[in-house]
PyMOL CGO cylinders between C-alpha atoms (Angstrom):
from pymol import cmd
from pymol.cgo import CYLINDER

trace = [
    CYLINDER, 2.67, 2.33, -12.01, 2.63, -1.21, -12.56, 0.3, 1, 1, 1, 1, 1, 1,
    CYLINDER, 2.63, -1.21, -12.56, 0.83, -3.78, -9.94, 0.3, 1, 1, 1, 1, 1, 1,
    CYLINDER, 0.83, -3.78, -9.94, 0.72, -7.42, -9.23, 0.3, 1, 1, 1, 1, 1, 1,
    CYLINDER, 0.72, -7.42, -9.23, -2.39, -8.66, -8.07, 0.3, 1, 1, 1, 1, 1, 1,
    CYLINDER, -2.39, -8.66, -8.07, -2.84, -12.43, -7.00, 0.3, 1, 1, 1, 1, 1, 1,
    CYLINDER, -2.84, -12.43, -7.00, -6.14, -13.61, -5.78, 0.3, 1, 1, 1, 1, 1, 1,
    CYLINDER, -6.14, -13.61, -5.78, -6.07, -16.76, -4.07, 0.3, 1, 1, 1, 1, 1, 1,
    CYLINDER, -6.07, -16.76, -4.07, -8.76, -19.04, -4.22, 0.3, 1, 1, 1, 1, 1, 1,
    CYLINDER, -8.76, -19.04, -4.22, -10.81, -20.47, -0.99, 0.3, 1, 1, 1, 1, 1, 1,
    CYLINDER, -10.81, -20.47, -0.99, -11.28, -24.49, -0.92, 0.3, 1, 1, 1, 1, 1, 1,
    CYLINDER, -11.28, -24.49, -0.92, -13.96, -25.80, -2.45, 0.3, 1, 1, 1, 1, 1, 1,
    CYLINDER, -13.96, -25.80, -2.45, -14.89, -22.43, -4.60, 0.3, 1, 1, 1, 1, 1, 1,
    CYLINDER, -14.89, -22.43, -4.60, -14.42, -23.78, -8.05, 0.3, 1, 1, 1, 1, 1, 1,
    CYLINDER, -14.42, -23.78, -8.05, -18.35, -24.01, -8.69, 0.3, 1, 1, 1, 1, 1, 1,
    CYLINDER, -18.35, -24.01, -8.69, -19.06, -20.87, -7.68, 0.3, 1, 1, 1, 1, 1, 1,
    CYLINDER, -19.06, -20.87, -7.68, -15.90, -19.73, -10.00, 0.3, 1, 1, 1, 1, 1, 1,
    CYLINDER, -15.90, -19.73, -10.00, -17.20, -21.45, -13.12, 0.3, 1, 1, 1, 1, 1, 1,
    CYLINDER, -17.20, -21.45, -13.12, -20.44, -19.74, -12.05, 0.3, 1, 1, 1, 1, 1, 1,
    CYLINDER, -20.44, -19.74, -12.05, -18.90, -16.24, -12.55, 0.3, 1, 1, 1, 1, 1, 1,
    CYLINDER, -18.90, -16.24, -12.55, -16.71, -16.79, -15.54, 0.3, 1, 1, 1, 1, 1, 1,
    CYLINDER, -16.71, -16.79, -15.54, -18.36, -14.62, -18.09, 0.3, 1, 1, 1, 1, 1, 1,
    CYLINDER, -18.36, -14.62, -18.09, -18.34, -11.81, -15.36, 0.3, 1, 1, 1, 1, 1, 1,
    CYLINDER, -18.34, -11.81, -15.36, -14.78, -12.24, -14.54, 0.3, 1, 1, 1, 1, 1, 1,
    CYLINDER, -14.78, -12.24, -14.54, -13.78, -12.37, -18.34, 0.3, 1, 1, 1, 1, 1, 1,
    CYLINDER, -13.78, -12.37, -18.34, -16.22, -8.97, -18.73, 0.3, 1, 1, 1, 1, 1, 1,
    CYLINDER, -16.22, -8.97, -18.73, -14.41, -7.41, -15.91, 0.3, 1, 1, 1, 1, 1, 1,
    CYLINDER, -14.41, -7.41, -15.91, -10.98, -7.93, -17.29, 0.3, 1, 1, 1, 1, 1, 1,
    CYLINDER, -10.98, -7.93, -17.29, -12.26, -6.86, -20.66, 0.3, 1, 1, 1, 1, 1, 1,
    CYLINDER, -12.26, -6.86, -20.66, -12.60, -3.38, -19.30, 0.3, 1, 1, 1, 1, 1, 1,
    CYLINDER, -12.60, -3.38, -19.30, -8.66, -3.70, -18.35, 0.3, 1, 1, 1, 1, 1, 1,
    CYLINDER, -8.66, -3.70, -18.35, -7.37, -4.94, -21.83, 0.3, 1, 1, 1, 1, 1, 1,
    CYLINDER, -7.37, -4.94, -21.83, -5.12, -2.03, -22.46, 0.3, 1, 1, 1, 1, 1, 1,
    CYLINDER, -5.12, -2.03, -22.46, -3.40, -1.93, -18.69, 0.3, 1, 1, 1, 1, 1, 1,
    CYLINDER, -3.40, -1.93, -18.69, -2.89, -5.93, -18.74, 0.3, 1, 1, 1, 1, 1, 1,
    CYLINDER, -2.89, -5.93, -18.74, 0.47, -7.16, -18.81, 0.3, 1, 1, 1, 1, 1, 1,
    CYLINDER, 0.47, -7.16, -18.81, -0.12, -10.34, -17.84, 0.3, 1, 1, 1, 1, 1, 1,
    CYLINDER, -0.12, -10.34, -17.84, -2.74, -12.44, -16.54, 0.3, 1, 1, 1, 1, 1, 1,
    CYLINDER, -2.74, -12.44, -16.54, -3.86, -16.16, -16.19, 0.3, 1, 1, 1, 1, 1, 1,
    CYLINDER, -3.86, -16.16, -16.19, -5.22, -18.71, -13.61, 0.3, 1, 1, 1, 1, 1, 1,
    CYLINDER, -5.22, -18.71, -13.61, -2.80, -20.68, -11.49, 0.3, 1, 1, 1, 1, 1, 1,
    CYLINDER, -2.80, -20.68, -11.49, -3.43, -24.49, -10.41, 0.3, 1, 1, 1, 1, 1, 1,
    CYLINDER, -3.43, -24.49, -10.41, -2.15, -27.17, -7.89, 0.3, 1, 1, 1, 1, 1, 1,
    CYLINDER, -2.15, -27.17, -7.89, 0.88, -29.12, -8.48, 0.3, 1, 1, 1, 1, 1, 1,
    CYLINDER, 0.88, -29.12, -8.48, -1.59, -31.99, -10.23, 0.3, 1, 1, 1, 1, 1, 1,
    CYLINDER, -1.59, -31.99, -10.23, -2.37, -29.15, -12.74, 0.3, 1, 1, 1, 1, 1, 1,
    CYLINDER, -2.37, -29.15, -12.74, -6.18, -29.77, -12.30, 0.3, 1, 1, 1, 1, 1, 1,
    CYLINDER, -6.18, -29.77, -12.30, -7.20, -27.73, -9.20, 0.3, 1, 1, 1, 1, 1, 1,
    CYLINDER, -7.20, -27.73, -9.20, -7.54, -23.53, -9.77, 0.3, 1, 1, 1, 1, 1, 1,
    CYLINDER, -7.54, -23.53, -9.77, -6.15, -22.32, -6.77, 0.3, 1, 1, 1, 1, 1, 1,
    CYLINDER, -6.15, -22.32, -6.77, -5.90, -18.38, -7.86, 0.3, 1, 1, 1, 1, 1, 1,
    CYLINDER, -5.90, -18.38, -7.86, -5.78, -15.84, -10.64, 0.3, 1, 1, 1, 1, 1, 1,
    CYLINDER, -5.78, -15.84, -10.64, -2.65, -13.40, -11.18, 0.3, 1, 1, 1, 1, 1, 1,
    CYLINDER, -2.65, -13.40, -11.18, -3.04, -10.07, -12.75, 0.3, 1, 1, 1, 1, 1, 1,
    CYLINDER, -3.04, -10.07, -12.75, 0.29, -7.95, -14.06, 0.3, 1, 1, 1, 1, 1, 1,
    CYLINDER, 0.29, -7.95, -14.06, -1.27, -4.14, -14.77, 0.3, 1, 1, 1, 1, 1, 1,
    CYLINDER, -1.27, -4.14, -14.77, -0.36, -0.72, -15.14, 0.3, 1, 1, 1, 1, 1, 1,
    CYLINDER, -0.36, -0.72, -15.14, -2.50, 1.52, -13.37, 0.3, 1, 1, 1, 1, 1, 1,
    CYLINDER, -2.50, 1.52, -13.37, -2.51, 5.28, -12.80, 0.3, 1, 1, 1, 1, 1, 1,
    CYLINDER, -2.51, 5.28, -12.80, -2.24, 4.96, -8.86, 0.3, 1, 1, 1, 1, 1, 1,
    CYLINDER, -2.24, 4.96, -8.86, -2.61, 2.28, -5.67, 0.3, 1, 1, 1, 1, 1, 1,
    CYLINDER, -2.61, 2.28, -5.67, -6.39, 3.69, -5.52, 0.3, 1, 1, 1, 1, 1, 1,
    CYLINDER, -6.39, 3.69, -5.52, -6.94, 1.96, -9.10, 0.3, 1, 1, 1, 1, 1, 1,
    CYLINDER, -6.94, 1.96, -9.10, -5.11, -1.06, -8.17, 0.3, 1, 1, 1, 1, 1, 1,
    CYLINDER, -5.11, -1.06, -8.17, -7.41, -1.24, -5.00, 0.3, 1, 1, 1, 1, 1, 1,
    CYLINDER, -7.41, -1.24, -5.00, -10.68, -0.93, -6.57, 0.3, 1, 1, 1, 1, 1, 1,
    CYLINDER, -10.68, -0.93, -6.57, -9.31, -3.38, -9.37, 0.3, 1, 1, 1, 1, 1, 1,
    CYLINDER, -9.31, -3.38, -9.37, -8.53, -6.09, -6.82, 0.3, 1, 1, 1, 1, 1, 1,
    CYLINDER, -8.53, -6.09, -6.82, -11.37, -5.47, -4.47, 0.3, 1, 1, 1, 1, 1, 1,
    CYLINDER, -11.37, -5.47, -4.47, -14.64, -4.96, -7.41, 0.3, 1, 1, 1, 1, 1, 1,
    CYLINDER, -14.64, -4.96, -7.41, -13.25, -7.97, -9.26, 0.3, 1, 1, 1, 1, 1, 1,
    CYLINDER, -13.25, -7.97, -9.26, -16.63, -10.15, -9.53, 0.3, 1, 1, 1, 1, 1, 1,
    CYLINDER, -16.63, -10.15, -9.53, -15.03, -13.31, -8.04, 0.3, 1, 1, 1, 1, 1, 1,
    CYLINDER, -15.03, -13.31, -8.04, -13.85, -11.10, -5.32, 0.3, 1, 1, 1, 1, 1, 1,
    CYLINDER, -13.85, -11.10, -5.32, -17.30, -9.63, -4.35, 0.3, 1, 1, 1, 1, 1, 1,
    CYLINDER, -17.30, -9.63, -4.35, -18.72, -13.22, -4.43, 0.3, 1, 1, 1, 1, 1, 1,
    CYLINDER, -18.72, -13.22, -4.43, -16.21, -14.79, -2.28, 0.3, 1, 1, 1, 1, 1, 1,
    CYLINDER, -16.21, -14.79, -2.28, -14.06, -17.19, -4.56, 0.3, 1, 1, 1, 1, 1, 1,
    CYLINDER, -14.06, -17.19, -4.56, -11.05, -15.88, -3.04, 0.3, 1, 1, 1, 1, 1, 1,
    CYLINDER, -11.05, -15.88, -3.04, -9.77, -16.14, 0.46, 0.3, 1, 1, 1, 1, 1, 1,
    CYLINDER, -9.77, -16.14, 0.46, -6.82, -13.41, 0.02, 0.3, 1, 1, 1, 1, 1, 1,
    CYLINDER, -6.82, -13.41, 0.02, -5.61, -10.87, -2.03, 0.3, 1, 1, 1, 1, 1, 1,
    CYLINDER, -5.61, -10.87, -2.03, -1.72, -10.01, -2.48, 0.3, 1, 1, 1, 1, 1, 1,
    CYLINDER, -1.72, -10.01, -2.48, -1.52, -6.63, -3.94, 0.3, 1, 1, 1, 1, 1, 1,
    CYLINDER, -1.52, -6.63, -3.94, 1.74, -5.08, -4.45, 0.3, 1, 1, 1, 1, 1, 1,
    CYLINDER, 1.74, -5.08, -4.45, 3.76, -2.34, -6.50, 0.3, 1, 1, 1, 1, 1, 1,
    CYLINDER, 3.76, -2.34, -6.50, 5.45, -4.19, -9.38, 0.3, 1, 1, 1, 1, 1, 1,
    CYLINDER, 5.45, -4.19, -9.38, 8.29, -3.37, -12.06, 0.3, 1, 1, 1, 1, 1, 1,
    CYLINDER, 8.29, -3.37, -12.06, 8.06, -4.49, -15.59, 0.3, 1, 1, 1, 1, 1, 1,
    CYLINDER, 8.06, -4.49, -15.59, 11.47, -5.26, -15.97, 0.3, 1, 1, 1, 1, 1, 1,
    CYLINDER, 11.47, -5.26, -15.97, 11.09, -6.79, -19.13, 0.3, 1, 1, 1, 1, 1, 1,
    CYLINDER, 11.09, -6.79, -19.13, 9.09, -4.00, -20.40, 0.3, 1, 1, 1, 1, 1, 1,
    CYLINDER, 9.09, -4.00, -20.40, 6.62, -6.05, -22.17, 0.3, 1, 1, 1, 1, 1, 1,
    CYLINDER, 6.62, -6.05, -22.17, 3.39, -7.85, -22.21, 0.3, 1, 1, 1, 1, 1, 1,
    CYLINDER, 3.39, -7.85, -22.21, 2.78, -11.77, -21.93, 0.3, 1, 1, 1, 1, 1, 1,
    CYLINDER, 2.78, -11.77, -21.93, 1.74, -11.47, -25.32, 0.3, 1, 1, 1, 1, 1, 1,
    CYLINDER, 1.74, -11.47, -25.32, 4.92, -10.01, -26.81, 0.3, 1, 1, 1, 1, 1, 1,
    CYLINDER, 4.92, -10.01, -26.81, 6.54, -12.95, -25.25, 0.3, 1, 1, 1, 1, 1, 1,
    CYLINDER, 6.54, -12.95, -25.25, 8.68, -15.00, -27.78, 0.3, 1, 1, 1, 1, 1, 1,
    CYLINDER, 8.68, -15.00, -27.78, 7.96, -18.53, -26.71, 0.3, 1, 1, 1, 1, 1, 1,
    CYLINDER, 7.96, -18.53, -26.71, 3.88, -17.73, -27.48, 0.3, 1, 1, 1, 1, 1, 1,
    CYLINDER, 3.88, -17.73, -27.48, 1.02, -19.24, -25.37, 0.3, 1, 1, 1, 1, 1, 1,
    CYLINDER, 1.02, -19.24, -25.37, 1.76, -22.84, -26.20, 0.3, 1, 1, 1, 1, 1, 1,
    CYLINDER, 1.76, -22.84, -26.20, 4.65, -25.09, -25.43, 0.3, 1, 1, 1, 1, 1, 1,
    CYLINDER, 4.65, -25.09, -25.43, 6.59, -26.06, -21.98, 0.3, 1, 1, 1, 1, 1, 1,
    CYLINDER, 6.59, -26.06, -21.98, 4.96, -25.50, -18.16, 0.3, 1, 1, 1, 1, 1, 1,
    CYLINDER, 4.96, -25.50, -18.16, 4.54, -21.92, -17.22, 0.3, 1, 1, 1, 1, 1, 1,
    CYLINDER, 4.54, -21.92, -17.22, 4.73, -20.75, -13.51, 0.3, 1, 1, 1, 1, 1, 1,
    CYLINDER, 4.73, -20.75, -13.51, 4.33, -18.25, -11.33, 0.3, 1, 1, 1, 1, 1, 1,
    CYLINDER, 4.33, -18.25, -11.33, 7.34, -17.92, -8.73, 0.3, 1, 1, 1, 1, 1, 1,
    CYLINDER, 7.34, -17.92, -8.73, 7.06, -15.20, -6.11, 0.3, 1, 1, 1, 1, 1, 1,
    CYLINDER, 7.06, -15.20, -6.11, 9.50, -14.61, -4.16, 0.3, 1, 1, 1, 1, 1, 1,
    CYLINDER, 9.50, -14.61, -4.16, 8.90, -12.95, -0.64, 0.3, 1, 1, 1, 1, 1, 1,
    CYLINDER, 8.90, -12.95, -0.64, 11.56, -10.64, 0.51, 0.3, 1, 1, 1, 1, 1, 1,
    CYLINDER, 11.56, -10.64, 0.51, 13.59, -10.73, 3.40, 0.3, 1, 1, 1, 1, 1, 1,
    CYLINDER, 13.59, -10.73, 3.40, 16.29, -7.90, 3.79, 0.3, 1, 1, 1, 1, 1, 1,
    CYLINDER, 16.29, -7.90, 3.79, 18.31, -6.45, 0.97, 0.3, 1, 1, 1, 1, 1, 1,
    CYLINDER, 18.31, -6.45, 0.97, 17.34, -6.14, -2.49, 0.3, 1, 1, 1, 1, 1, 1,
    CYLINDER, 17.34, -6.14, -2.49, 17.76, -9.28, -4.69, 0.3, 1, 1, 1, 1, 1, 1,
    CYLINDER, 17.76, -9.28, -4.69, 17.48, -10.51, -8.09, 0.3, 1, 1, 1, 1, 1, 1,
    CYLINDER, 17.48, -10.51, -8.09, 17.04, -6.86, -9.71, 0.3, 1, 1, 1, 1, 1, 1,
    CYLINDER, 17.04, -6.86, -9.71, 18.57, -7.81, -12.93, 0.3, 1, 1, 1, 1, 1, 1,
    CYLINDER, 18.57, -7.81, -12.93, 16.95, -9.58, -15.32, 0.3, 1, 1, 1, 1, 1, 1,
    CYLINDER, 16.95, -9.58, -15.32, 18.56, -13.19, -15.40, 0.3, 1, 1, 1, 1, 1, 1,
    CYLINDER, 18.56, -13.19, -15.40, 20.69, -13.36, -18.41, 0.3, 1, 1, 1, 1, 1, 1,
    CYLINDER, 20.69, -13.36, -18.41, 20.77, -17.38, -18.77, 0.3, 1, 1, 1, 1, 1, 1,
    CYLINDER, 20.77, -17.38, -18.77, 16.87, -17.43, -18.43, 0.3, 1, 1, 1, 1, 1, 1,
    CYLINDER, 16.87, -17.43, -18.43, 15.68, -14.62, -20.46, 0.3, 1, 1, 1, 1, 1, 1,
    CYLINDER, 15.68, -14.62, -20.46, 14.40, -16.54, -23.38, 0.3, 1, 1, 1, 1, 1, 1,
    CYLINDER, 14.40, -16.54, -23.38, 12.17, -18.18, -20.39, 0.3, 1, 1, 1, 1, 1, 1,
    CYLINDER, 12.17, -18.18, -20.39, 10.85, -15.20, -18.88, 0.3, 1, 1, 1, 1, 1, 1,
    CYLINDER, 10.85, -15.20, -18.88, 7.50, -14.05, -19.61, 0.3, 1, 1, 1, 1, 1, 1,
    CYLINDER, 7.50, -14.05, -19.61, 7.25, -11.32, -17.01, 0.3, 1, 1, 1, 1, 1, 1,
    CYLINDER, 7.25, -11.32, -17.01, 9.91, -10.21, -14.45, 0.3, 1, 1, 1, 1, 1, 1,
    CYLINDER, 9.91, -10.21, -14.45, 10.40, -7.53, -11.92, 0.3, 1, 1, 1, 1, 1, 1,
    CYLINDER, 10.40, -7.53, -11.92, 10.63, -6.71, -8.05, 0.3, 1, 1, 1, 1, 1, 1,
    CYLINDER, 10.63, -6.71, -8.05, 7.71, -6.51, -5.79, 0.3, 1, 1, 1, 1, 1, 1,
    CYLINDER, 7.71, -6.51, -5.79, 7.63, -3.29, -3.80, 0.3, 1, 1, 1, 1, 1, 1,
    CYLINDER, 7.63, -3.29, -3.80, 5.93, -1.24, -1.15, 0.3, 1, 1, 1, 1, 1, 1,
    CYLINDER, 5.93, -1.24, -1.15, 3.05, 1.24, -1.93, 0.3, 1, 1, 1, 1, 1, 1,
    CYLINDER, 3.05, 1.24, -1.93, 5.61, 4.41, -2.40, 0.3, 1, 1, 1, 1, 1, 1,
    CYLINDER, 5.61, 4.41, -2.40, 7.74, 2.37, -4.18, 0.3, 1, 1, 1, 1, 1, 1,
    CYLINDER, 7.74, 2.37, -4.18, 10.59, 2.58, -2.05, 0.3, 1, 1, 1, 1, 1, 1,
    CYLINDER, 10.59, 2.58, -2.05, 11.05, -0.44, -0.28, 0.3, 1, 1, 1, 1, 1, 1,
    CYLINDER, 11.05, -0.44, -0.28, 12.03, -4.10, -1.90, 0.3, 1, 1, 1, 1, 1, 1,
    CYLINDER, 12.03, -4.10, -1.90, 9.85, -6.46, -0.91, 0.3, 1, 1, 1, 1, 1, 1,
    CYLINDER, 9.85, -6.46, -0.91, 10.57, -9.48, -3.36, 0.3, 1, 1, 1, 1, 1, 1,
    CYLINDER, 10.57, -9.48, -3.36, 10.43, -10.49, -6.97, 0.3, 1, 1, 1, 1, 1, 1,
    CYLINDER, 10.43, -10.49, -6.97, 7.70, -11.94, -8.88, 0.3, 1, 1, 1, 1, 1, 1,
    CYLINDER, 7.70, -11.94, -8.88, 8.10, -13.73, -12.40, 0.3, 1, 1, 1, 1, 1, 1,
    CYLINDER, 8.10, -13.73, -12.40, 6.37, -15.95, -14.92, 0.3, 1, 1, 1, 1, 1, 1,
    CYLINDER, 6.37, -15.95, -14.92, 8.54, -18.60, -16.29, 0.3, 1, 1, 1, 1, 1, 1,
    CYLINDER, 8.54, -18.60, -16.29, 8.40, -21.09, -18.83, 0.3, 1, 1, 1, 1, 1, 1,
    CYLINDER, 8.40, -21.09, -18.83, 10.40, -24.37, -17.43, 0.3, 1, 1, 1, 1, 1, 1,
    CYLINDER, 10.40, -24.37, -17.43, 10.47, -27.68, -17.64, 0.3, 1, 1, 1, 1, 1, 1,
    CYLINDER, 10.47, -27.68, -17.64, 9.55, -28.35, -13.80, 0.3, 1, 1, 1, 1, 1, 1,
    CYLINDER, 9.55, -28.35, -13.80, 8.56, -26.50, -10.61, 0.3, 1, 1, 1, 1, 1, 1,
    CYLINDER, 8.56, -26.50, -10.61, 12.37, -26.86, -9.66, 0.3, 1, 1, 1, 1, 1, 1,
    CYLINDER, 12.37, -26.86, -9.66, 13.87, -25.02, -12.43, 0.3, 1, 1, 1, 1, 1, 1,
    CYLINDER, 13.87, -25.02, -12.43, 11.09, -22.40, -12.34, 0.3, 1, 1, 1, 1, 1, 1,
    CYLINDER, 11.09, -22.40, -12.34, 12.03, -21.65, -8.68, 0.3, 1, 1, 1, 1, 1, 1,
    CYLINDER, 12.03, -21.65, -8.68, 15.70, -21.36, -9.60, 0.3, 1, 1, 1, 1, 1, 1,
    CYLINDER, 15.70, -21.36, -9.60, 14.88, -18.29, -11.59, 0.3, 1, 1, 1, 1, 1, 1,
    CYLINDER, 14.88, -18.29, -11.59, 15.55, -16.83, -8.07, 0.3, 1, 1, 1, 1, 1, 1,
    CYLINDER, 15.55, -16.83, -8.07, 18.41, -16.73, -5.35, 0.3, 1, 1, 1, 1, 1, 1,
    CYLINDER, 18.41, -16.73, -5.35, 16.87, -19.01, -2.64, 0.3, 1, 1, 1, 1, 1, 1,
    CYLINDER, 16.87, -19.01, -2.64, 19.04, -17.76, 0.36, 0.3, 1, 1, 1, 1, 1, 1,
    CYLINDER, 19.04, -17.76, 0.36, 17.70, -14.38, -0.46, 0.3, 1, 1, 1, 1, 1, 1,
    CYLINDER, 17.70, -14.38, -0.46, 14.23, -14.63, 0.49, 0.3, 1, 1, 1, 1, 1, 1,
    CYLINDER, 14.23, -14.63, 0.49, 12.14, -15.67, 3.50, 0.3, 1, 1, 1, 1, 1, 1,
    CYLINDER, 12.14, -15.67, 3.50, 10.03, -18.01, 1.18, 0.3, 1, 1, 1, 1, 1, 1,
    CYLINDER, 10.03, -18.01, 1.18, 9.59, -18.73, -2.59, 0.3, 1, 1, 1, 1, 1, 1,
    CYLINDER, 9.59, -18.73, -2.59, 6.11, -19.93, -3.91, 0.3, 1, 1, 1, 1, 1, 1,
    CYLINDER, 6.11, -19.93, -3.91, 5.96, -21.54, -7.25, 0.3, 1, 1, 1, 1, 1, 1,
    CYLINDER, 5.96, -21.54, -7.25, 2.57, -22.02, -8.79, 0.3, 1, 1, 1, 1, 1, 1,
    CYLINDER, 2.57, -22.02, -8.79, 1.61, -23.70, -12.03, 0.3, 1, 1, 1, 1, 1, 1,
    CYLINDER, 1.61, -23.70, -12.03, 0.38, -21.04, -14.29, 0.3, 1, 1, 1, 1, 1, 1,
    CYLINDER, 0.38, -21.04, -14.29, -1.25, -20.68, -17.65, 0.3, 1, 1, 1, 1, 1, 1,
    CYLINDER, -1.25, -20.68, -17.65, -1.74, -17.69, -19.94, 0.3, 1, 1, 1, 1, 1, 1,
    CYLINDER, -1.74, -17.69, -19.94, -5.45, -16.23, -19.28, 0.3, 1, 1, 1, 1, 1, 1,
    CYLINDER, -5.45, -16.23, -19.28, -8.19, -14.63, -20.83, 0.3, 1, 1, 1, 1, 1, 1,
    CYLINDER, -8.19, -14.63, -20.83, -10.80, -15.55, -23.33, 0.3, 1, 1, 1, 1, 1, 1,
    CYLINDER, -10.80, -15.55, -23.33, -10.07, -18.62, -25.08, 0.3, 1, 1, 1, 1, 1, 1,
]
cmd.load_cgo(trace, "trace")
């Protein structure tokens, strides 16, 4: 089962986050084989860390909850909240398999929070070369569409947002994102 875990930082938690960086990386190292994508999100200025996104393939919801809530930054209070949702890896690859590589161009996390009938289930053919990860957000049992999550290479946030059909979502969030992991 694939999951999206998005930890959102508490305001003014950067010093604590920096203190725990090695603990965070060591924790993530334990999930290297399960990791589909990972990395920090940033404010629009590109300077302030606002969260961490992880896409993983785990055995079940209990394993996903353990991953999300045992994470050192979560335990220490760096994060204000956690979005944990089933997710389907529509592209069938990891971020390390993305043909565009780790550098070049701006990268974004796009979260479309569903409202009603499922939308954007198919990979947008005109954006395929810029999609690092893409897939629907699902209910715990996988039967109900709750939205769509994508990691996108785009020239700007508006272009990244356009990967989703706007009127089909209650809200679309766009966050600056970069490939994560040890340097």
